[in-house]
Every structure is written in C-alpha cells, then in structure tokens.
Residue, then its C-alpha position, 0 to 999 in steps of 0.5 A: m914524207d921525209f925519212a924521219d917520219a917514214k922511220a917513225s911510222q915504220l914504213t918501208y922505203a927504197s934505196v935510190k940510185n945516186k949520181d955515182g950510180s950506187y943505190v943508197a938507202p935513206s939514212v942520216t949518215a947518207a944525208s950528211e954524206a951528201a951535204s959534205n959533198a955538196q958545192l958550198k957557197p960563200d954564204l954557207t948555203f948548198s943543195a945536196i940534191w944529186a951530190p956526188g959520192a958513192t954513199s951520198y943519198p941523192i934526195t935531201a932537203q936542207s933547213w936554214v937559219l938566215l939572219y942579219q950579221k949586224q943586229s940592233s942591240s947587244n941583247t939581240t946579238k947575245m940571244l941570237k948567238a946563244y940560239v944559233g950557237y946551240l943549233v950548230g953546237d949541242g943541238q946537233k946531238l939531238l938530230a940523229p936519234l930523231g932521224y935528221a942528219t947532222l951538219p958534216s964537219n966541214i960545214d959545221q966548222q964554218a957555221k960556228a965561225q959565222v956565228s962569231k961574226i954576229g954583232t951590233 
C-alpha cells in the first residue's frame, strides 16, 4: 500500500530508517526530498530508493512518462506537449493534497526542458 492510500484510509504507519541513519516518517515532503537526492540519469530516470539525505524517505516509487522525441504529426506533437506540460506544470499542484510527492525543483526544470524538445 502506498502512502496516499494509507493516509486516506487513516492507517497507522511507521518511520523507516534511511541511508543516513535517520528514522523518517512517510510524507510527500520526505519522498520529494529523496527524489531530489537521487542520482539522476541523462534521460531523467532515477530511483529514489535508499537515496541519501537526513530527511529522505528510503522507500519510494516513481511514475514515468516515456515517449518518442520525434512524433508522427504536428497535431500529436501539440497534444503531447500540452499533456506532458500539464503533468510537469499545473498538474503538480494536485499531487500533495492527494498524498503524492511533487517533482523536486532540480528535476522539474529539466523535465520542462525535455518537453520543449518534442517535435515532428
């Protein structure tokens, strides 16, 4: 069960010892902190599991949007840019209230730059 479901169900959850030896409770802030400390690959994928940082939550999972940079039509390009742009833009505002972590600023900026590269 993920944090959002545990929180919504009002379940009890425990702090977990992280890589730096701190016990960290699950939260959207701790998950974002783990992502900000994770090793980011050139394609912007990463694993925040066991990421360093005193306030990093050690057990997280990421979701990805993977797509081809070159699209078959200008309409497809336009629609993908709008959709993915929303996910890394205004869509981020919806995550924390639902119990999901937002992208940390270092990844968010790079994700927005990747969206601009989508073309035909």
